[in-house]
C-alpha positions as CSV (number, residue, x, y, z in Angstrom):
1,X,80.9,113.3,101.7
2,X,83.6,115.9,101.1
3,X,86.6,115.3,99.0
4,X,88.6,117.4,101.4
5,X,90.4,120.7,100.7
6,X,91.6,119.4,97.4
7,X,88.5,117.5,96.3
8,X,90.5,114.2,96.3
9,X,93.1,115.7,94.0
10,X,95.9,114.7,96.4
11,X,95.3,111.0,95.5
12,X,96.4,111.7,91.9
13,X,99.9,111.8,93.3
14,X,99.6,108.1,94.4
15,X,98.2,107.1,91.1
16,X,101.1,108.8,89.3
17,X,103.6,107.0,91.7
18,X,101.8,103.7,90.9
19,X,102.1,104.3,87.2
20,X,105.8,105.0,87.5
21,X,106.3,101.8,89.5
22,X,104.5,99.9,86.7
23,X,106.9,101.5,84.1
24,X,109.8,100.2,86.2
25,X,108.3,96.7,86.5
26,X,107.7,96.5,82.7
27,X,111.2,97.7,81.8
28,X,112.7,94.1,81.4
29,X,110.1,93.3,78.8
30,X,110.2,96.5,76.8
31,X,111.7,96.5,73.3
32,X,113.6,99.7,74.1
33,X,114.7,99.3,77.7
34,X,115.5,102.2,80.0
35,X,119.0,102.4,81.5
36,X,119.6,101.6,85.2
37,X,120.2,105.3,85.8
38,X,116.8,106.2,84.3
39,X,115.2,103.5,86.4
40,X,116.8,105.0,89.5
41,X,115.4,108.4,88.5
42,X,112.0,106.8,88.0
43,X,112.2,105.2,91.5
44,X,113.1,108.6,93.1
45,X,110.3,110.4,91.3
46,X,107.8,107.7,92.4
47,X,109.1,108.2,96.0
48,X,108.9,111.9,95.6
49,X,105.2,111.6,94.6
50,X,104.4,109.6,97.6
51,X,106.2,112.0,100.0
52,X,104.5,114.9,98.4
53,X,101.1,113.1,98.8
54,X,101.8,112.6,102.5
55,X,102.6,116.3,102.9
56,X,99.6,117.5,100.9
57,X,97.3,115.0,102.6
58,X,98.4,116.4,106.0
59,X,97.5,119.9,104.9
60,X,94.1,118.5,103.8
61,X,93.6,116.8,107.2
62,X,94.6,120.0,109.0
63,X,92.0,122.0,107.0
64,X,89.2,119.5,107.0
65,X,89.7,117.0,109.9
66,X,91.2,119.4,112.4
67,X,94.4,117.5,113.1
68,X,96.6,119.6,115.4
69,X,99.3,122.0,114.3
70,X,101.7,119.7,116.1
71,X,100.7,116.6,114.1
72,X,101.0,118.6,110.9
73,X,104.5,119.8,111.9
74,X,105.4,116.2,112.8
75,X,104.3,115.0,109.4
76,X,106.2,117.8,107.7
77,X,109.4,116.9,109.5
78,X,109.0,113.3,108.4
79,X,108.4,114.3,104.8
80,X,111.3,116.8,104.9
81,X,113.6,114.0,106.1
82,X,112.5,111.7,103.3
83,X,113.0,114.5,100.8
84,X,116.5,115.1,102.0
85,X,117.3,111.4,101.8
86,X,116.0,111.3,98.2
87,X,118.3,114.1,97.1
88,X,121.2,112.9,99.3
89,X,121.3,115.7,101.8
90,X,121.8,115.2,105.6
């Protein structure tokens, strides 16, 4: 079984996002708590990891599974819209 174009490396992005979410969840019990602004940055970075995973995974599927150019472009448009929302662009 193949690990795809990136030898399963794209899944590291979801692992990183999960770790950041765990940091957010543990914040109330930490001795040195992060500020709300820092937590908001953490949330955005976790979301960015997930969006980046979706984009990279689409490239992987285009290369290995043969999804269509149209499906890749559709996924990219979805990812691009989510990225713009994360940084507050319209």
